[in-house]
C-alpha positions as CSV (number, residue, x, y, z in Angstrom):
1,M,-0.1,0.2,0.2
2,L,1.0,3.6,-1.0
3,R,0.3,5.2,2.5
4,N,2.6,2.5,4.4
5,G,4.9,4.7,3.1
6,T,6.4,4.5,-0.3
7,L,4.0,7.4,-1.1
8,A,6.1,10.9,-1.2
9,R,9.8,8.6,-0.4
10,W,11.1,11.3,-3.8
11,Y,9.3,14.3,-2.4
12,W,9.8,17.2,-0.3
13,V,9.7,17.0,3.5
14,L,6.4,19.4,3.5
15,W,4.2,16.9,2.2
16,E,5.7,14.1,3.9
17,T,3.6,15.6,7.3
18,D,1.9,13.1,9.1
19,M,-1.9,14.5,9.3
20,P,-3.6,14.9,12.8
21,K,-5.7,12.1,13.7
22,A,-9.6,12.8,13.1
23,W,-11.5,12.9,16.3
24,T,-14.0,10.5,15.8
25,V,-17.5,9.5,17.9
26,N,-17.3,5.4,19.1
27,S,-21.0,6.0,20.4
28,L,-22.6,5.5,17.2
29,V,-25.0,2.9,16.7
30,P,-26.3,2.1,13.4
31,D,-29.8,2.5,14.2
32,Q,-29.6,6.3,15.3
33,A,-31.4,8.7,13.9
34,L,-30.3,11.1,11.8
35,S,-29.6,14.4,13.6
36,Q,-28.4,12.7,16.7
37,A,-26.1,11.1,15.1
38,A,-24.8,13.6,13.7
39,A,-24.6,16.3,16.2
40,A,-22.5,13.7,17.7
41,I,-20.3,13.3,15.1
42,L,-20.4,17.4,14.2
43,A,-19.9,17.6,18.5
44,V,-16.1,17.0,18.3
45,K,-15.4,18.8,14.8
46,L,-15.3,22.3,15.8
47,P,-13.1,21.8,19.1
48,E,-11.1,19.5,16.5
49,V,-10.6,23.4,15.2
50,L,-10.0,25.3,17.8
51,S,-7.8,23.0,19.6
52,Y,-4.4,23.5,16.8
53,E,-5.6,27.9,17.2
54,E,-2.4,28.5,19.3
55,P,-0.1,27.1,17.0
56,A,-1.1,28.6,14.0
57,R,-2.2,31.8,15.9
58,K,1.7,31.8,16.4
59,G,1.9,31.4,12.9
60,D,3.8,28.1,13.1
61,I,3.3,25.6,9.8
62,D,2.4,23.1,11.2
63,G,-0.2,24.9,13.7
64,I,-1.5,26.3,10.1
65,H,-1.4,22.8,8.7
66,D,-3.5,21.0,11.5
67,M,-5.9,23.8,11.9
68,R,-6.2,23.2,8.0
69,V,-7.1,19.4,8.4
70,A,-9.5,19.6,11.3
71,A,-10.9,22.6,9.4
72,K,-11.3,20.5,6.1
73,R,-13.0,17.8,8.0
74,L,-15.5,20.0,10.0
75,R,-16.4,21.7,6.2
76,E,-16.8,18.1,5.0
77,A,-18.8,17.2,7.8
78,A,-21.1,19.4,7.5
79,R,-21.7,19.6,3.7
80,V,-22.4,15.8,4.3
81,L,-24.4,15.8,7.0
82,K,-26.2,19.5,6.0
83,P,-30.2,17.6,6.0
84,A,-29.0,17.1,9.9
85,L,-29.2,20.8,10.3
86,P,-31.8,22.4,11.3
87,A,-32.8,25.3,8.7
88,E,-32.4,28.0,10.3
89,A,-29.3,27.9,11.3
90,R,-27.3,26.1,8.7
91,K,-26.5,29.0,6.8
92,R,-24.7,31.1,9.4
93,L,-22.8,27.5,10.1
94,L,-22.2,26.9,7.1
95,K,-20.9,29.8,6.2
96,E,-18.7,30.7,8.7
97,V,-16.9,27.1,8.3
98,E,-16.7,27.8,4.8
99,R,-15.1,31.3,6.0
100,L,-13.1,29.6,8.2
101,N,-11.6,26.6,6.0
102,D,-10.4,30.0,3.1
103,S,-8.5,31.9,5.7
104,L,-6.7,28.8,6.6
105,G,-6.1,28.0,2.8
106,L,-4.6,31.4,1.8
107,V,-1.5,30.6,4.5
108,R,-1.8,27.3,3.9
109,D,-1.2,27.8,0.1
110,R,1.7,29.9,0.9
111,D,3.4,27.9,2.8
112,V,3.4,24.4,0.1
113,I,4.0,26.8,-3.5
114,G,6.7,28.8,-0.8
115,E,8.7,26.0,0.8
116,S,8.2,24.1,-2.9
117,F,10.6,27.1,-4.7
118,A,12.7,27.1,-1.2
119,A,13.7,23.7,-1.7
120,I,14.0,24.3,-5.3
121,R,16.1,26.6,-4.9
122,K,18.3,25.3,-2.4
123,R,18.5,21.6,-4.6
124,D,19.5,23.4,-7.2
125,P,22.1,27.0,-6.9
126,R,21.2,27.7,-9.8
127,T,17.5,28.7,-9.3
128,T,19.3,31.6,-6.1
129,P,17.5,34.5,-8.3
130,L,13.9,32.9,-6.9
131,D,14.7,35.0,-3.9
132,G,12.5,37.4,-5.5
133,L,9.6,35.5,-5.6
134,C,10.2,33.8,-2.6
135,T,9.8,37.0,-0.7
136,H,6.7,37.9,-2.2
137,L,5.6,34.8,-0.9
138,A,6.3,35.7,2.2
139,E,5.4,39.2,1.9
140,E,1.6,37.0,1.1
141,R,1.6,35.0,4.1
142,R,2.3,37.5,7.0
143,R,-1.0,39.7,4.8
144,Y,-3.4,36.2,5.2
145,H,-2.0,35.3,8.4
146,K,-3.0,39.0,10.3
147,D,-6.2,38.5,8.3
148,L,-6.5,34.8,10.0
149,L,-6.1,36.7,13.0
150,A,-8.7,38.6,12.6
151,F,-11.1,36.7,11.4
152,L,-10.8,34.6,14.2
153,D,-10.8,37.0,16.8
154,D,-14.3,38.2,15.5
155,L,-15.9,34.2,14.7
156,H,-14.8,34.0,18.7
157,A,-16.0,37.6,19.2
158,S,-19.2,36.5,17.4
159,G,-20.0,34.0,19.9
160,F,-19.8,31.0,17.2
161,A,-18.9,28.5,19.1
162,E,-21.7,28.9,21.7
163,F,-23.7,29.4,18.8
164,Y,-22.7,25.6,17.0
165,A,-23.6,24.1,20.8
166,R,-26.7,25.3,21.3
167,T,-26.9,24.3,17.3
168,M,-26.2,20.5,18.6
169,D,-27.8,20.1,21.5
170,D,-31.3,21.6,19.3
171,M,-30.1,18.3,16.9
172,V,-30.4,16.3,19.4
173,A,-33.9,17.5,20.9
174,L,-35.1,16.4,17.7
175,S,-37.4,14.1,17.6
176,P,-36.4,11.2,15.7
177,E,-39.3,10.1,14.9
178,G,-39.6,10.1,10.6
179,Q,-35.7,10.6,10.9
180,P,-33.2,8.2,8.3
181,T,-30.9,6.3,10.8
182,I,-27.5,7.3,10.1
183,M,-26.1,4.4,8.6
184,A,-29.2,4.3,6.1
185,F,-27.5,8.6,5.7
186,A,-24.1,7.2,5.8
187,R,-24.9,4.8,2.8
188,E,-26.3,7.0,0.9
189,A,-24.6,9.9,0.7
190,I,-20.6,7.6,0.3
191,E,-22.9,6.0,-2.6
192,A,-23.8,9.7,-4.0
193,R,-20.2,10.7,-4.0
194,L,-18.6,7.4,-5.2
195,T,-21.1,7.3,-8.3
196,D,-19.4,11.0,-9.3
197,T,-16.1,9.6,-9.0
198,E,-16.6,6.6,-11.1
199,Q,-18.3,7.8,-13.2
200,N,-16.0,10.7,-14.0
201,W,-12.9,8.3,-13.5
202,E,-11.4,8.7,-16.8
203,T,-10.2,12.1,-15.8
204,A,-7.7,11.5,-13.2
205,S,-5.6,9.8,-16.1
206,R,-5.5,13.2,-18.1
207,P,-3.6,15.4,-16.6
208,W,-3.7,17.6,-19.3
209,N,-7.1,18.4,-18.9
210,V,-5.9,20.3,-15.7
211,S,-9.8,22.0,-15.3
212,E,-11.1,18.3,-15.4
213,F,-8.3,16.9,-13.3
214,H,-8.9,19.6,-11.2
215,R,-12.6,18.3,-11.0
216,Q,-12.3,15.2,-10.2
217,R,-9.7,15.8,-7.8
218,I,-12.3,17.5,-5.6
219,R,-15.1,14.4,-6.3
220,V,-12.4,11.4,-4.9
221,K,-11.7,14.1,-1.6
222,K,-15.8,14.4,-1.4
223,L,-16.0,11.1,-1.6
224,K,-12.6,10.4,1.5
225,Y,-14.5,12.9,3.5
226,A,-18.0,11.4,3.1
227,I,-17.0,8.0,4.9
228,E,-14.4,9.7,7.5
229,P,-17.5,10.8,9.8
230,F,-19.0,7.1,9.8
231,S,-15.9,5.5,10.8
232,T,-16.7,3.9,13.6
233,L,-20.0,2.2,12.4
234,L,-18.0,0.7,9.0
235,P,-16.6,-2.3,8.4
236,Q,-12.8,-2.7,9.2
237,E,-12.8,-4.1,5.8
238,L,-13.5,-0.9,4.2
239,L,-10.2,0.6,5.9
240,P,-7.6,-1.1,2.9
241,I,-10.3,0.6,0.3
242,Y,-10.5,4.0,2.2
243,D,-6.7,4.6,2.7
244,Q,-6.5,3.9,-1.3
245,I,-9.1,6.6,-2.4
246,A,-7.0,9.1,0.7
247,D,-3.6,8.0,-1.4
248,L,-5.5,9.2,-4.2
249,Q,-6.4,12.6,-3.3
250,E,-2.8,12.8,-2.3
251,L,-1.4,11.7,-5.4
252,M,-4.1,13.9,-7.3
253,G,-3.3,17.3,-4.6
254,L,0.7,16.6,-5.9
255,V,0.2,17.0,-9.6
256,H,-2.8,20.2,-8.2
257,D,0.4,21.5,-6.3
258,C,2.7,21.4,-9.3
259,D,0.1,23.4,-11.9
260,V,-0.1,26.0,-9.0
261,Q,3.3,26.1,-9.4
262,H,3.4,26.5,-12.8
263,E,0.3,29.1,-12.6
264,V,2.5,31.3,-9.9
265,L,5.6,31.3,-12.0
266,E,3.8,32.3,-15.6
267,Q,2.3,35.2,-13.9
268,W,6.4,35.8,-11.9
269,V,7.8,35.8,-15.4
270,A,4.9,37.8,-16.9
271,A,5.3,40.7,-15.0
272,H,9.1,40.6,-14.1
273,G,10.6,38.9,-17.5
274,P,12.0,36.3,-18.8
275,A,14.6,34.4,-17.5
276,P,16.9,31.7,-17.7
277,V,16.5,31.0,-14.2
278,Y,12.9,30.7,-14.1
279,S,13.1,28.0,-16.7
280,V,15.1,25.8,-14.8
281,A,13.2,26.0,-12.1
282,E,10.3,24.9,-14.5
283,E,11.8,21.6,-15.5
284,H,12.0,20.9,-11.1
285,I,8.8,21.3,-11.2
286,A,8.0,19.6,-14.7
287,S,9.9,16.4,-13.3
288,R,7.8,16.3,-9.8
289,R,4.9,16.3,-11.7
290,Q,5.8,13.4,-14.0
291,R,7.2,11.9,-10.6
292,A,3.5,12.0,-8.9
293,L,2.0,11.2,-12.4
294,S,4.2,8.0,-13.0
295,Q,2.3,6.6,-8.8
296,L,-0.7,7.8,-9.4
297,A,-0.9,5.8,-13.0
298,A,0.4,2.7,-10.8
299,L,-2.5,3.7,-8.0
300,L,-5.3,3.9,-10.4
301,E,-4.5,0.6,-12.6
302,E,-3.8,-1.7,-8.6
303,M,-7.6,0.0,-8.2
304,V,-9.4,-0.9,-10.7
305,A,-7.6,-4.2,-10.9
306,A,-9.0,-5.0,-7.0
307,D,-12.1,-3.4,-8.0
308,W,-12.4,-1.3,-5.8
309,A,-15.8,0.7,-6.2
310,G,-17.9,-2.9,-6.2
311,R,-15.7,-4.1,-3.3
312,L,-17.2,-0.5,-1.2
313,R,-20.5,-0.7,-3.3
314,A,-20.3,-4.1,-1.2
315,L,-19.4,-3.5,2.3
316,L,-21.6,-0.5,2.4
317,E,-24.3,-2.6,1.4
318,G,-23.8,-5.0,3.9
319,S,-23.1,-2.7,6.5
320,R,-25.4,-3.2,9.6
321,V,-23.5,-3.2,12.7
322,A,-21.4,-0.9,14.5
323,V,-17.7,-2.2,14.0
324,P,-16.5,-3.2,17.7
325,A,-13.7,-0.7,19.1
């Protein structure tokens, strides 16, 4: 399995950073009403995000990374569980969660891009003139981090955490009558995203079509994050398939990162004029992209040969009882 350490062996340390473990709920049962189970799932997601706030406020790269991962998990869980959210609270909750993710993303993106170019400079002395671009990215990062701090201050001042907790309490208080069970809902939610991913499967092997490739990357990400909130309910046999989906998202993300770096470099050249150093940097980006694509092609072939989608559907259909902790 790629997830056992081979994925980024050749890649920069930046992307070898382990993702923080997601907070999960072990008390879920398959026949639990949707609103009560959704409240239990979401109740741990905002505290998970805020547990990384202190290092993120200090500007720590790992703190920003960890807080953004937790924010993405919160956003995707809220999106998946949107039907369970009270209508009067839904708009505010989803809006603020989206703004939180965007604010963190602007800082994190500058870390990824900036450290990529810094790594190129370190590996190839011909690229020292990239200092100007790296300085520009660092300045952008400082500005976006300042904006993030202001947003976090506003979020706390607005009483969002208290509003969030009240929303969870309101969901728990709803009558279970007429609601789907959490397991029935989970199967339907995962199946919808699985179908969307499977129907567009070939676009993952067409990286030259950058926009379609990017859309498929988002579909894979949504499938991964649709599985995560229900992990304690699903059979343990599903975990290797989840790992493959996570590997797929990560490899497609590496390709996308290279595309973004290429775009940033193009914009810098357009503003400051061409120079030999930029061609050298582009060669490094193209080489990393090709290595990621080679591993991506191998993983896509492995998943098809293993009938990953069919096995996932069979396991979902057979999910009738919770997996013991």
